[in-house]
N, C-alpha and C positions, 0 to 999 in steps of 0.2 A: 547247224540243225539240219539234222536229215531231212531228205525231200518225202517226199509223196511215195514215188518210188524208190525208192532206198528203204522205207520203212516196212514197204510191204514184202522185200525181197529179202528182211529182218525176221518177220511175220512166218514165212510160209517155208524157210531153212532153217531154222533153227526155233525151240521151244525152251520156255522156263521146267526147267525139271528138281523137283523138289527134291525125289531117289528115284531111281528104281533098282529092283530087286528079283533074286529067281527063289519062289517059294511055292506054296501049292493052295491054289484056290479054294478061302475058307467057308464063302457065301454062297447062297443063290443054286444055279441051276449046274453050272461046272464047278460044284464042290467037291474037294479030293483032286483035283488036276494039276499035275504042275504046271506052272503059270509062270509069266516073265511081267512084272506088275513096273507098269511107269506112271510115275505120279504126275500130274504137273501141277504148276504153283498157277493160282488164281479163283477167288471164287467171290462171287457175291452175293449167295444166297442167304448166310449168315446162322447157320441152326446151333441154336445155343448147345446142341450138347454134343456138336463135334469132337471127334477126337483126333481131327488133324487142321486145326487153326491155323497153325502154320504155315499150312499150303496158299492162305487169302491172299496173301501178296503175293502176286508174282513179280514186283521187281528185288524181293528176298533171293531167289532161285536164280543160281545161273542160267543163262540162254546157251544150250548145246546143240550143238549141228544134227540134222536128221541121221549123217552118217555116223555120227560118233551112238547115239542113241539106238541105232541098230546094229552098230558091232558089239553095244554093251551086252543083247539080247540074242546076239548070237554064239558066245562064248557056251551057253546053255543049251543042254540037250531039249529042251522041253520045245514046242515050236505053239505055243500059245499065247499071245501078248493082250495084257489088259491093260487099258488107258484107263487113268482114274483122277483124280483131282483130293480136295479141289474141284472146279465143276469144266473138265477138258474140253468142252465143247465151245467155251470161251473162247480158243484156238481153231485157225483152219488147221487140219487136221488131214487132209488131200495128202499132202507130199508124206506126210509119217506114213499113212495107210500104206498106202499104194508100194513103199520103201520095204515096210515090214513082209507086206504077203510076198512082195515078189521075193523076199529072201525066206521063202517057205511058212508063213506065219498064218496062224487063224489070230484074225482080230476081233478084239473086246471090247467094248465101252463100258464102261458103269455113266449115268448122267441123271440130273437131276430134271433134264427136260426144258431147260427155262431159256436154252438161247436162243435168237430167232433162225439159224439155220443148223441143221446136221449135217456137219461137214466129215469128210473122209470114206473110205470102203471098209464093212462092217462085216464081218461074219456072225455076230452077236451085237444084240446091244439091248443092254440092263437097263431101263428105265425107273428108278426110283426118285418118285416127286417128294417135295417138303412144302407143309403149310406154309413155309416161311416166304416163298415165293413163288408165284402160278407157271406152269409149265407151257409152252407155247405149244399148240394141240397140234404141230406136224409134227410132234413126235409120237404119235397114237398107233400109229399106221406102221411104223420102223420098228415099234417096241418087241423085242422076243420075249423078254420078260419084264415083269412090274414086280419092283421088290419094294416092299414099302415097311418101314421102319415104325416100330409099334410101343410112345412111350407112353400113353396114358390110354383111357377106354375110348376117347374120342375119335384116335387116329382107325378104326375098324370100319367105320363112315367115312372117314376119308380113303380108305384103300378101294373102298367098294364104290365109292365114288366115277373111280376111272375105268373098271370093268365095263360098262358100254359101248366104250369109244375106242376098247383095243383090237383086234385079230382075236377069232376066236379061239386060236392056236398060241396065243399068249400065254406062258406059263405066269403062275399068280404064287410070288413067294410073301411072307409077313415073315419079320426078322423081329425080335428084342433089341431094344436101344440095349448096350450091355451092363448101363449103371442099375438099370428097372428089371430087370432079368429075372431077379428072385419076385417078383410082384405080377408083371405081365408074362412070363411065358405060360405059366399055365392058364391064365385067362387066352391065349394063343391055343393051345394046346385044347381046348375047350370049342373056341371059336373053329379049328381045322375040321374037329370032329364034327360039330353043326353043319359045316360048309366045307365039304369035301372038294372043292374047285382049288381049295388053296393047299399050299403046304405051307412045311414050317422050313425057314433058313438059318440056321444058325452059324454065328462066328466061329467055327471048329474051330479054325485057327490061332484063337485066345484061350480055347481048353485044350488044345496040344501045346500052346507056350510057345508056337512059331510066326516070323514076322509075316 
């Protein structure tokens, strides 16, 4: 059985990686930019509409060394790395982000904000809260972008509830849940027309049929 010190070493030098791939960011403020995505295993938020439920159990995914993860990113010309999940802040991301930034990458993260600490050094934090588990208020001042998934009409009020807590320069995005696009996208369009502080985020990678 591992000692506490040995376990800490594993946690800070390796991470459970479900997948890593080079593509174009399809959502939010950086839509259209080349990005290397690192999807970490582990999530306890439990969104019923999640399209990567296979990421939830971290034990199903290989523990890869930080050096291995960064070496994979270095194989591509883009220098924006997006850490996602799952819920990536379930893990201490300090070592990973330091290594990526040393290698010349901008570090972006998408998080539900539910975890007790925001570990890592970040150039951009996308805060995407979910109704299924309350975020930790510590995320509010750190968020560069609020992206709320609109599954039904009550989600507009849910989105607005966070705005008073965020920095004035935090960008605000509404994004339809993919399976509900036909119904909810027209509502989002009207909402943004009436509330122009918000912008629409589309999953453009799905429209373009790319990963």
